[in-house]
C-alpha positions as CSV (number, residue, x, y, z in Angstrom):
1,X,16.5,-92.7,-20.5
2,X,16.9,-89.1,-19.4
3,X,13.3,-87.6,-19.5
4,X,14.5,-84.0,-20.0
5,X,15.7,-84.6,-23.6
6,X,14.1,-82.8,-26.5
7,X,12.7,-85.1,-29.1
8,X,11.9,-83.9,-32.6
9,X,8.7,-85.6,-33.8
10,X,6.5,-85.8,-36.9
11,X,3.7,-83.6,-35.5
12,X,1.0,-84.8,-37.9
13,X,1.9,-88.5,-37.3
14,X,1.9,-88.1,-33.5
15,X,-1.3,-86.0,-33.6
16,X,-3.1,-88.8,-35.5
17,X,-1.8,-91.6,-33.3
18,X,-2.4,-89.8,-30.0
19,X,-6.0,-88.9,-31.0
20,X,-6.7,-92.5,-32.2
21,X,-5.3,-94.0,-28.9
22,X,-7.3,-91.5,-26.8
23,X,-10.6,-92.0,-28.6
24,X,-10.2,-95.8,-28.6
25,X,-10.3,-95.5,-24.8
26,X,-13.2,-93.2,-24.9
27,X,-11.3,-90.4,-23.1
28,X,-11.6,-86.7,-23.5
29,X,-8.4,-84.6,-23.9
30,X,-8.8,-83.5,-20.2
31,X,-9.1,-87.1,-19.0
32,X,-5.9,-88.1,-20.8
33,X,-4.2,-85.0,-19.4
34,X,-5.4,-85.9,-15.9
35,X,-4.2,-89.5,-16.3
36,X,-0.8,-88.4,-17.5
37,X,-0.3,-85.6,-15.1
38,X,-0.1,-83.0,-17.9
39,X,-2.1,-79.9,-18.8
40,X,-5.0,-80.3,-21.2
41,X,-3.4,-77.6,-23.4
42,X,-0.4,-79.9,-23.9
43,X,-2.6,-82.7,-25.1
44,X,-4.6,-80.4,-27.3
45,X,-1.6,-78.9,-29.0
46,X,-0.1,-82.3,-29.7
47,X,-3.4,-83.5,-31.2
48,X,-3.5,-80.4,-33.4
49,X,-0.1,-81.3,-34.7
50,X,1.4,-78.0,-33.4
51,X,4.4,-79.6,-31.6
52,X,7.5,-80.4,-33.6
53,X,9.5,-80.9,-30.5
54,X,8.4,-82.5,-27.3
55,X,10.0,-83.4,-24.0
56,X,10.8,-87.1,-23.6
57,X,9.1,-86.9,-20.2
58,X,5.9,-85.9,-21.9
59,X,6.0,-88.8,-24.2
60,X,6.8,-91.2,-21.4
61,X,3.9,-89.9,-19.3
62,X,1.4,-90.1,-22.2
63,X,2.6,-93.6,-23.2
64,X,2.2,-94.8,-19.6
65,X,-1.3,-93.3,-19.3
66,X,-2.3,-95.0,-22.6
67,X,-0.6,-98.3,-21.7
68,X,1.6,-98.3,-24.9
69,X,5.3,-97.9,-25.5
70,X,6.7,-94.5,-26.5
71,X,7.5,-96.0,-30.0
72,X,3.8,-96.9,-30.4
73,X,2.9,-93.4,-29.5
74,X,5.2,-91.9,-32.1
75,X,3.3,-93.8,-34.9
76,X,5.3,-93.9,-38.1
77,X,7.7,-91.1,-37.0
78,X,11.2,-91.8,-35.6
79,X,12.4,-89.6,-32.7
80,X,15.4,-87.3,-33.2
81,X,16.9,-86.4,-29.9
82,X,19.1,-83.4,-29.2
83,X,22.0,-84.8,-27.1
84,X,23.8,-81.5,-26.6
85,X,21.3,-78.7,-25.7
86,X,22.5,-75.2,-24.9
87,X,22.3,-74.3,-21.2
88,X,22.8,-70.8,-19.9
89,X,23.6,-70.9,-16.2
90,X,23.6,-68.3,-13.5
91,X,26.6,-67.5,-11.3
92,X,25.3,-70.1,-8.9
93,X,24.5,-72.7,-11.5
94,X,21.9,-75.3,-11.3
95,X,23.0,-78.9,-11.8
96,X,22.7,-80.1,-15.4
97,X,19.0,-80.1,-16.2
98,X,18.0,-83.0,-13.9
99,X,15.7,-85.8,-14.5
100,X,12.2,-84.8,-13.6
101,X,10.4,-86.7,-11.0
102,X,7.0,-87.0,-12.7
103,X,4.3,-85.3,-10.6
104,X,1.6,-87.6,-9.5
105,X,-1.2,-87.5,-12.1
106,X,-3.9,-85.1,-11.2
107,X,-6.3,-88.0,-11.0
108,X,-4.2,-89.5,-8.2
109,X,-3.9,-86.2,-6.4
110,X,-7.6,-85.8,-6.6
111,X,-8.0,-89.1,-4.8
112,X,-9.1,-90.8,-8.0
113,X,-6.5,-93.5,-8.1
114,X,-8.2,-96.7,-9.5
115,X,-10.8,-94.8,-11.6
116,X,-11.7,-96.2,-15.0
117,X,-12.6,-93.5,-17.6
118,X,-15.5,-94.3,-19.9
119,X,-16.8,-92.7,-23.1
120,X,-18.3,-89.3,-23.3
121,X,-19.9,-87.6,-26.3
122,X,-19.2,-84.2,-27.8
123,X,-17.7,-81.9,-25.3
124,X,-18.6,-84.2,-22.5
125,X,-16.8,-86.8,-20.5
126,X,-17.4,-89.8,-18.4
127,X,-15.7,-91.2,-15.3
128,X,-16.4,-94.4,-13.4
129,X,-15.0,-95.4,-10.0
130,X,-14.1,-98.9,-9.1
131,X,-16.2,-100.4,-6.2
132,X,-13.1,-100.3,-4.0
133,X,-12.6,-96.6,-4.5
134,X,-15.8,-94.5,-4.6
135,X,-19.0,-96.5,-5.5
136,X,-20.2,-93.8,-7.9
137,X,-20.6,-93.8,-11.7
138,X,-20.3,-90.2,-13.0
139,X,-21.3,-89.5,-16.6
140,X,-21.7,-86.1,-18.2
141,X,-22.4,-84.8,-21.7
142,X,-22.4,-81.1,-22.5
143,X,-25.1,-80.1,-20.1
144,X,-26.5,-83.2,-18.3
145,X,-24.9,-84.9,-15.3
146,X,-25.9,-88.5,-14.5
147,X,-24.8,-90.2,-11.3
148,X,-25.5,-93.8,-10.3
149,X,-24.2,-96.6,-8.1
150,X,-24.8,-98.4,-4.8
151,X,-24.1,-95.2,-2.9
152,X,-27.0,-93.3,-4.6
153,X,-30.2,-93.2,-2.5
154,X,-32.6,-94.0,-5.4
155,X,-30.1,-95.8,-7.6
156,X,-29.4,-92.8,-9.9
157,X,-30.1,-89.1,-10.4
158,X,-29.4,-86.5,-13.0
159,X,-29.0,-82.8,-13.1
160,X,-29.1,-80.4,-16.1
161,X,-27.0,-77.2,-16.2
162,X,-27.5,-74.4,-18.7
163,X,-23.7,-73.9,-18.9
164,X,-21.3,-76.4,-20.4
165,X,-19.9,-79.0,-18.1
166,X,-16.1,-78.7,-18.3
167,X,-15.4,-81.6,-15.9
168,X,-17.3,-83.9,-13.6
169,X,-15.7,-86.4,-11.3
170,X,-15.9,-87.9,-7.8
171,X,-14.6,-85.4,-5.3
172,X,-11.0,-85.8,-4.3
173,X,-11.9,-86.5,-0.7
174,X,-13.3,-89.9,-1.6
175,X,-16.4,-89.3,0.6
176,X,-19.2,-89.8,-2.0
177,X,-19.2,-86.2,-3.3
178,X,-19.1,-85.1,-7.0
179,X,-17.1,-82.1,-8.2
180,X,-18.4,-80.3,-11.3
181,X,-16.7,-77.5,-13.2
182,X,-19.0,-75.3,-15.2
183,X,-17.9,-73.1,-18.2
184,X,-18.8,-69.4,-18.6
185,X,-21.4,-69.7,-21.4
186,X,-24.6,-69.3,-19.2
187,X,-25.8,-67.6,-16.1
188,X,-25.3,-70.7,-13.9
189,X,-21.7,-71.2,-15.1
190,X,-18.3,-69.8,-14.3
191,X,-18.1,-71.8,-11.0
192,X,-17.3,-75.1,-9.4
193,X,-20.0,-77.0,-7.6
194,X,-19.7,-79.8,-5.0
195,X,-22.7,-82.1,-5.0
196,X,-23.8,-84.9,-2.6
197,X,-23.3,-88.1,-4.6
198,X,-26.2,-89.8,-2.9
199,X,-28.9,-87.2,-3.7
200,X,-27.5,-84.6,-6.1
201,X,-28.0,-81.9,-3.6
202,X,-25.6,-78.9,-3.7
203,X,-23.2,-78.9,-0.8
204,X,-21.4,-75.7,-1.9
205,X,-20.5,-73.7,-5.0
206,X,-17.7,-71.2,-5.5
207,X,-16.8,-68.6,-8.1
208,X,-14.4,-65.7,-8.4
209,X,-15.5,-62.5,-6.7
210,X,-15.5,-60.0,-9.6
211,X,-15.7,-57.1,-7.2
212,X,-12.2,-58.0,-5.9
213,X,-10.8,-58.0,-9.4
214,X,-12.2,-54.6,-10.1
215,X,-10.9,-53.3,-6.8
216,X,-7.4,-54.4,-7.8
217,X,-7.3,-53.5,-11.5
218,X,-10.3,-51.2,-12.2
219,X,-13.6,-51.8,-14.0
220,X,-12.0,-52.1,-17.5
221,X,-10.3,-55.4,-16.5
222,X,-13.6,-57.2,-16.9
223,X,-14.7,-55.5,-20.1
224,X,-18.3,-55.4,-18.7
225,X,-18.5,-59.2,-18.2
226,X,-18.2,-60.9,-14.8
227,X,-17.7,-64.3,-16.4
228,X,-15.0,-66.7,-15.4
229,X,-14.4,-70.3,-16.1
230,X,-12.3,-73.1,-14.3
231,X,-9.2,-74.2,-16.3
232,X,-7.1,-76.4,-14.0
233,X,-7.3,-77.9,-10.5
234,X,-5.0,-79.6,-8.0
235,X,-5.5,-81.1,-4.5
236,X,-2.9,-80.3,-1.8
237,X,-2.7,-79.6,1.9
238,X,-1.9,-75.9,1.8
239,X,-2.7,-75.0,5.4
240,X,-0.9,-78.0,7.0
241,X,-3.9,-79.4,8.8
242,X,-3.4,-82.9,7.4
243,X,-6.4,-82.8,5.0
244,X,-6.6,-82.0,1.3
245,X,-7.9,-78.8,-0.1
246,X,-8.9,-78.1,-3.7
247,X,-7.0,-75.5,-5.7
248,X,-8.7,-74.2,-8.8
249,X,-7.6,-71.6,-11.3
250,X,-10.2,-69.5,-13.2
251,X,-9.7,-67.3,-16.2
252,X,-11.9,-64.5,-17.5
253,X,-13.9,-65.1,-20.6
254,X,-12.7,-62.1,-22.5
255,X,-9.8,-60.3,-20.8
256,X,-7.0,-61.0,-18.4
257,X,-7.9,-61.5,-14.7
258,X,-7.2,-65.0,-13.4
259,X,-8.3,-66.1,-9.9
260,X,-6.8,-68.9,-7.8
261,X,-9.0,-70.3,-5.1
262,X,-8.1,-72.9,-2.5
263,X,-11.2,-74.4,-0.8
264,X,-11.5,-76.8,2.1
265,X,-13.9,-79.7,2.0
266,X,-16.3,-77.7,4.1
267,X,-16.5,-75.0,1.5
268,X,-14.3,-72.5,3.4
269,X,-12.1,-70.5,1.0
270,X,-8.6,-70.2,2.5
271,X,-6.9,-68.7,-0.5
272,X,-8.2,-66.0,-2.9
273,X,-5.6,-64.5,-5.2
274,X,-6.1,-62.5,-8.4
275,X,-3.5,-62.4,-11.1
276,X,-3.2,-60.0,-14.1
277,X,-3.0,-62.6,-16.8
278,X,-3.9,-66.3,-17.2
279,X,-3.0,-69.3,-15.2
280,X,-2.4,-72.6,-17.1
281,X,-0.9,-75.0,-14.5
282,X,-0.9,-75.7,-10.8
283,X,1.3,-77.9,-8.7
284,X,1.8,-78.5,-5.0
285,X,5.2,-79.2,-3.4
286,X,7.1,-78.6,-0.2
287,X,9.7,-76.3,-1.6
288,X,11.5,-75.3,1.6
289,X,11.3,-78.6,3.5
290,X,9.2,-77.2,6.4
291,X,6.6,-80.0,6.1
292,X,3.9,-77.8,4.5
293,X,2.9,-77.6,0.9
294,X,3.3,-74.6,-1.3
295,X,1.1,-73.9,-4.4
296,X,3.1,-73.2,-7.6
297,X,1.1,-71.4,-10.3
298,X,2.3,-70.8,-13.9
299,X,0.8,-68.8,-16.8
300,X,1.1,-65.5,-18.6
301,X,1.1,-61.9,-17.3
302,X,-0.2,-58.7,-18.9
303,X,2.3,-56.5,-17.1
304,X,3.2,-53.4,-19.1
305,X,6.5,-54.1,-20.9
306,X,6.5,-57.7,-19.5
307,X,4.4,-59.6,-21.9
308,X,6.0,-62.9,-20.9
309,X,5.4,-65.9,-18.7
310,X,4.9,-65.8,-14.9
311,X,5.4,-68.2,-12.0
312,X,4.2,-67.4,-8.5
313,X,4.0,-69.3,-5.2
314,X,1.3,-69.1,-2.5
315,X,1.6,-70.8,0.9
316,X,-0.3,-71.0,4.2
317,X,0.9,-67.5,5.2
318,X,0.8,-65.7,1.9
319,X,-2.3,-66.6,0.0
320,X,-4.5,-63.6,-0.7
321,X,-4.6,-60.3,-2.5
322,X,-3.6,-59.6,-6.1
323,X,-0.6,-59.3,-8.4
324,X,-0.1,-55.5,-7.9
325,X,3.2,-53.7,-8.4
326,X,4.9,-51.1,-10.6
327,X,5.0,-53.6,-13.5
328,X,1.5,-55.0,-13.5
329,X,-0.3,-51.9,-12.3
330,X,-3.4,-52.0,-10.1
331,X,-4.4,-50.3,-7.0
332,X,-2.1,-50.2,-4.0
333,X,-5.2,-50.7,-1.8
334,X,-5.2,-54.4,-2.8
335,X,-1.8,-55.7,-1.7
336,X,0.2,-58.7,-3.2
337,X,0.6,-61.4,-0.6
338,X,2.1,-64.0,-2.8
339,X,5.2,-65.6,-1.3
340,X,7.3,-65.0,-4.5
341,X,6.4,-63.9,-8.0
342,X,8.4,-64.0,-11.1
343,X,7.9,-61.9,-14.3
344,X,9.6,-62.9,-17.5
345,X,9.9,-60.1,-20.1
346,X,8.7,-60.8,-23.6
347,X,10.9,-60.5,-26.7
348,X,11.4,-57.4,-28.8
349,X,8.3,-56.2,-30.5
350,X,9.5,-57.3,-33.9
351,X,10.1,-60.8,-32.7
352,X,6.8,-61.0,-31.0
353,X,5.1,-59.9,-34.2
354,X,7.0,-62.7,-36.1
355,X,5.7,-65.2,-33.6
356,X,2.2,-63.7,-33.9
357,X,1.7,-63.5,-30.1
358,X,1.2,-60.7,-27.6
359,X,2.9,-62.5,-24.7
360,X,4.7,-65.6,-23.8
361,X,3.3,-68.5,-21.7
362,X,4.6,-70.5,-18.8
363,X,3.2,-74.0,-18.2
364,X,4.0,-77.7,-17.6
365,X,5.4,-77.3,-14.1
366,X,8.0,-80.0,-13.4
367,X,9.4,-80.5,-9.9
368,X,12.9,-81.7,-9.9
369,X,15.4,-82.7,-7.2
370,X,18.4,-80.5,-6.6
371,X,20.0,-82.6,-4.0
372,X,21.6,-80.6,-1.2
373,X,20.8,-77.4,-3.1
374,X,17.1,-78.0,-2.5
375,X,14.1,-78.2,-4.8
376,X,14.1,-77.1,-8.4
377,X,11.2,-76.0,-10.5
378,X,11.2,-76.3,-14.3
379,X,8.6,-74.8,-16.6
380,X,8.1,-74.6,-20.3
381,X,8.3,-71.0,-21.4
382,X,7.4,-69.4,-24.7
383,X,4.8,-70.1,-27.3
384,X,4.0,-72.8,-29.9
385,X,7.1,-73.5,-32.0
386,X,9.4,-71.3,-29.8
387,X,9.8,-72.8,-26.4
388,X,12.5,-72.8,-23.7
389,X,13.0,-74.6,-20.4
390,X,13.4,-72.3,-17.5
391,X,14.9,-73.8,-14.3
392,X,14.2,-72.0,-11.0
393,X,15.2,-72.6,-7.4
394,X,12.7,-72.7,-4.5
395,X,12.8,-68.9,-4.2
396,X,12.0,-68.6,-8.0
397,X,15.6,-67.4,-8.7
398,X,16.2,-68.1,-12.4
399,X,19.1,-70.5,-12.7
400,X,19.1,-71.6,-16.3
401,X,17.4,-71.2,-19.7
402,X,17.6,-73.8,-22.4
403,X,16.0,-73.3,-25.9
404,X,14.3,-76.2,-27.6
405,X,16.2,-77.3,-30.7
406,X,13.4,-76.2,-33.0
407,X,14.1,-72.5,-32.0
408,X,17.2,-72.4,-34.2
409,X,15.3,-73.9,-37.2
410,X,12.5,-71.4,-36.7
411,X,15.0,-68.5,-36.6
412,X,16.6,-69.6,-39.9
413,X,13.4,-68.4,-41.7
414,X,13.5,-65.0,-40.1
415,X,14.7,-61.9,-41.9
416,X,18.3,-60.8,-40.8
417,X,17.0,-57.6,-39.2
418,X,14.8,-59.7,-36.9
419,X,17.7,-61.8,-35.7
420,X,20.0,-58.9,-35.2
421,X,20.3,-58.2,-31.5
422,X,17.8,-60.9,-30.6
423,X,19.4,-64.3,-31.2
424,X,17.2,-66.6,-29.1
425,X,19.9,-69.3,-29.2
426,X,23.0,-67.1,-28.4
427,X,24.3,-67.8,-24.8
428,X,25.1,-64.1,-24.2
429,X,21.6,-63.0,-25.3
430,X,20.0,-65.8,-23.2
431,X,22.0,-64.7,-20.2
432,X,20.9,-61.1,-20.7
433,X,17.3,-62.2,-21.0
434,X,17.7,-64.2,-17.8
435,X,19.0,-61.2,-15.9
436,X,16.0,-59.1,-17.0
437,X,13.7,-61.5,-15.2
438,X,12.1,-59.8,-12.2
439,X,11.4,-61.6,-9.0
440,X,9.1,-60.0,-6.4
441,X,8.2,-61.3,-2.9
442,X,7.8,-60.8,0.7
443,X,9.8,-63.6,2.2
444,X,13.3,-63.2,0.7
445,X,14.2,-59.7,-0.2
446,X,12.4,-58.5,-3.4
447,X,10.4,-55.4,-3.9
């Protein structure tokens, strides 16, 4: 089956079935997302019944993670596929939206292949490693971390945090470490902490440098709060030294700054990049075939007049600074060293009001093969109930935009004046929208 098809689903039925299957395994939403190689937000929206249309790839990945068939996952609903989607291509068109090569699940990228996930309570989670992988049992509820196993000096230890534990898992280096992500609801939070699994001692901890955000965007960007929280993570070899680094995206508790850090096992930070918006997804890939890995980031941007999604790429040469330009604002003293950065404009103000959103989102990075044309990147763009698939080449040049089939159904309920001049399914309008996308960067032209 082609995994890029849109499938119309009974949102309520799938929500109930997905939640039941997940809870039967004792998994949190984040654990299911990690096992499937998806974002936690995708799982959360599905369980809230907020998806009427879903990529077949998403169903396949979830079904595989839960060890059920896609039909089992659909519950009592029957899929309704869209065999003839609309595609708007650039003058140098991409191939027909290709079959995605599913990214390795984040659990595998983190070196956690073979882990068995156990039950957690409330906001918490639990992870158990097999003896052949990492001999550690890691259990966490909202604030208390418990670690036990043959590797532990005294058999077990525990540690209590004031802030909420967002995730706790064996470190991706498979060396007996424990990685903990802490939310931003207490003074000890808003950071990631690497612990010695044998004793519980802190090896290092890292958090965004609020002063750098202020230097780029001014004091108002933090609204008086220097509180950030980790939202997604990925392991990759960004610097090309043959060992994995940890990439983590943080968002601000109240306003827009997001921070992407890439950290070596030693604790050395080799990438520190601020973005005027949020980051929802990270992926590592060798986009240009040079043997080193680039970090792809997707999210939203708060650029004036560009309340849309964003995608940017960092690599071993361009990995610091902040998203600063004529569109996003900020101080020129903090330069933008991203390799490439793409800004997607939002819709007309009236349409954004109908959608009840201030900006569009980019998430669910999918890496696809373009054959001799090189790598292709596909992201989901839009908001709940109004989503598009945006295909980019390795330089982030927008090649094609395809609306989900529920966009037309949604527009049927709009007043005529809202549809006038902003038909989200019209090929000419979509082509105009594509041409308004801005791509900035150092490597290949740009601004």
